[in-house]
C-alpha positions in Angstrom: -21.8 14.5 19.1 -20.1 11.1 18.5 -16.5 10.1 19.1 -15.9 11.8 22.4 -18.0 15.0 21.9 -16.5 18.4 22.7 -13.8 16.9 24.9 -12.4 15.2 21.7 -12.6 18.5 19.8 -10.6 20.2 22.6 -8.0 17.5 22.5 -7.3 18.4 18.8 -6.5 22.0 19.7 -3.2 23.7 20.3 -4.3 26.9 22.0 -2.2 29.8 20.5 -0.7 32.4 22.8 1.6 34.1 20.3 0.3 37.6 19.7 3.2 40.0 20.0 1.4 42.3 22.3 0.3 39.6 24.9 1.8 40.3 28.3 2.5 38.0 31.2 -1.0 38.3 32.7 -2.7 37.4 29.5 -0.3 34.4 28.9 -0.9 33.1 32.4 -4.7 33.5 32.0 -4.5 31.7 28.7 -2.7 28.8 30.3 -5.2 28.5 33.1 -8.1 28.6 30.6 -6.5 25.9 28.5 -6.4 23.6 31.5 -10.1 24.1 32.0 -10.8 23.5 28.3 -8.6 20.3 28.2 -6.8 21.2 25.0 -3.8 19.2 23.7 -1.2 21.9 24.0 -0.6 25.6 24.6 1.7 27.1 22.1 3.3 30.2 23.7 6.1 32.7 23.4 9.4 31.1 24.1 10.3 33.2 27.2 7.2 32.1 29.0 7.7 28.3 28.7 9.1 27.7 32.2 6.3 29.6 33.9 3.7 27.9 31.7 5.0 24.4 32.5 4.5 25.1 36.1 0.9 26.4 35.4 0.1 23.3 33.4 1.9 20.6 35.5 -1.2 19.3 37.2 -3.0 18.8 33.9 -2.6 16.7 30.7 -2.1 19.9 28.6 1.4 20.1 27.1 3.6 23.2 27.1 4.6 24.1 23.5 6.6 26.9 21.9 8.0 28.0 18.6 11.4 27.8 16.9 12.4 30.2 14.1 9.1 32.0 14.5 7.5 33.6 12.5 9.5 34.0 9.4 11.9 31.0 9.5 15.0 32.9 8.4 17.2 32.1 11.4 20.4 30.2 10.9 20.2 26.4 11.6 22.5 26.9 14.7 20.1 29.5 16.1 17.1 27.2 15.6 18.9 24.4 17.3 19.9 26.8 20.2 16.2 27.9 20.5 15.1 24.3 20.6 17.6 23.4 23.3 16.7 26.5 25.4 13.0 25.7 25.1 13.6 22.1 26.2 15.7 23.2 29.1 12.7 25.3 30.3 10.3 22.3 30.0 8.9 22.6 26.5 7.2 19.3 25.4 6.3 20.3 21.9 8.1 22.5 19.3 6.6 24.2 16.3 9.5 25.1 14.0 9.3 27.4 10.9 11.3 26.3 7.9 13.5 28.6 5.9 10.8 29.5 3.3 13.4 31.2 1.0 15.4 28.0 0.8 12.3 26.1 -0.2 11.6 28.7 -3.0 15.2 28.3 -4.1 15.0 24.5 -4.2 17.8 24.0 -1.6 16.4 20.7 -0.3 19.6 19.5 1.2 19.7 22.6 3.4 16.1 22.0 4.5 16.8 18.4 5.2 19.7 19.4 7.5 17.6 22.2 9.1 14.5 20.2 9.8 16.6 17.1 10.8 18.7 19.1 13.3 15.7 20.5 15.1 13.9 17.1 15.1 17.0 15.4 16.5 17.3 17.9 19.3 13.6 17.8 20.0 13.5 14.0 20.2 16.5 13.9 22.4 14.4 16.0 24.8 11.3 13.8 24.4 9.5 16.6 22.6 7.2 16.4 19.6 8.4 18.5 16.6 5.9 20.1 14.2 7.3 21.5 10.9 5.6 24.8 9.7 5.7 25.2 5.9 3.9 28.6 5.4 2.0 27.2 2.5 0.8 30.6 1.2 4.3 31.1 -0.3 4.8 27.7 -1.8 3.7 25.8 -4.9 2.4 22.3 -5.0 5.7 20.6 -5.7 7.5 22.6 -3.0 4.8 21.5 -0.5 5.1 17.9 -1.5 8.9 18.0 -1.3 8.7 19.4 2.3 6.3 16.7 3.2 8.7 14.1 2.0 11.7 15.7 3.8 9.8 16.0 7.0 8.8 12.4 6.9 12.3 11.3 6.0 13.9 13.0 9.0 11.2 11.8 11.4 9.2 14.9 12.3 6.0 14.2 14.2 3.7 16.7 12.5 3.7 19.0 9.4 1.8 22.2 9.8 0.2 24.6 7.2 1.2 28.0 8.5 2.2 30.3 11.3 -1.0 32.3 11.1 1.2 35.4 10.3 1.6 34.8 6.6 -0.7 35.9 3.8 -2.9 32.8 4.0 -3.8 29.9 6.4 -5.1 26.4 6.4 -6.9 25.5 3.1 -8.7 22.2 2.5 -6.6 21.8 -0.7 -3.3 22.1 1.1 -4.5 19.8 3.9 -5.6 17.1 1.4 -2.2 17.3 -0.2 -0.4 17.0 3.1 -2.5 14.1 4.3 -2.0 12.3 1.0 1.8 12.7 1.2 2.3 11.6 4.8 -0.5 9.1 5.2 -0.7 7.6 8.7 3.1 8.0 9.3 2.8 11.6 10.6 0.3 14.0 12.0 -1.0 17.0 10.0 -1.7 20.3 11.9 -4.0 23.0 10.4 -3.3 26.5 11.5 -4.3 29.9 10.2 -7.9 31.0 9.9 -9.6 28.1 11.9 -12.1 30.0 13.9 -15.3 28.0 14.2 -16.5 24.7 15.5 -17.9 23.7 12.1 -14.5 24.2 10.5 -12.7 22.2 13.2 -15.3 19.4 12.9 -14.7 19.3 9.1 -10.9 19.1 9.5 -11.3 16.3 12.0 -13.3 14.3 9.5 -10.6 14.9 6.9 -8.0 13.3 9.2 -6.3 16.4 10.6 -4.8 15.5 14.1 -4.1 19.0 15.5 -5.5 22.4 15.0 -3.9 25.7 16.0 -6.4 28.2 17.3 -6.6 31.4 19.2 -10.4 31.4 19.4 -10.5 28.2 21.4 -13.2 29.3 23.8 -15.5 30.4 21.0 -15.0 27.0 19.2 -15.8 25.0 22.2 -18.8 27.1 23.1 -20.2 26.5 19.6 -19.5 22.8 20.0 -21.5 22.6 23.3 -24.4 24.5 21.8 -24.6 22.4 18.6 -24.0 19.1 20.4 -26.4 19.8 23.3 -23.6 19.2 25.8 -24.6 22.4 27.6 -22.5 25.5 28.5 -22.0 28.5 26.3 
């Protein structure tokens, strides 16, 4: 495979450790595995960030967590407090869920304040901020407006979904998001990305990050198909 092979594929992936039933042993094992895989980031439950940062500190893998997850209905002050708490524990990347109801109601000034507040706190702590839209609930114009707001307030990434809504990352949505933000921001695909073929196609589209829980399977498929060995 060209352009860095499976190592380049791994560096696109945010390995997800967010299942509600995951315990400490599974979270720790997931962090250790992510180091071996060489992924970009591990996105984990907020309470585990401090421990994860210690597990990841000898690697290039970033410690990430969520804000307002999974439904986005938290007050702005609560999202800001979550972000500050995560940063104080060593979080390097924050994936925040917007208030989807406010988007459906067209309250764009609220969302500019909300996204802007978390971006400001995140950047003060030298963290990347990714804005989760939950596209399955939104129409085209709502998605476009969220792209524009996220770009305006300086978010680092926009993201399709939490993986806990009624839909995930679609090519149609990703094309829309890439069209709106161009090279100014990254686009992250999350929700239903489970195979190497899918990841490779998204990479070709220009997607810069991919949220996945089946990271090992994806990388094993990559090694088999590229002839890099393993799997």
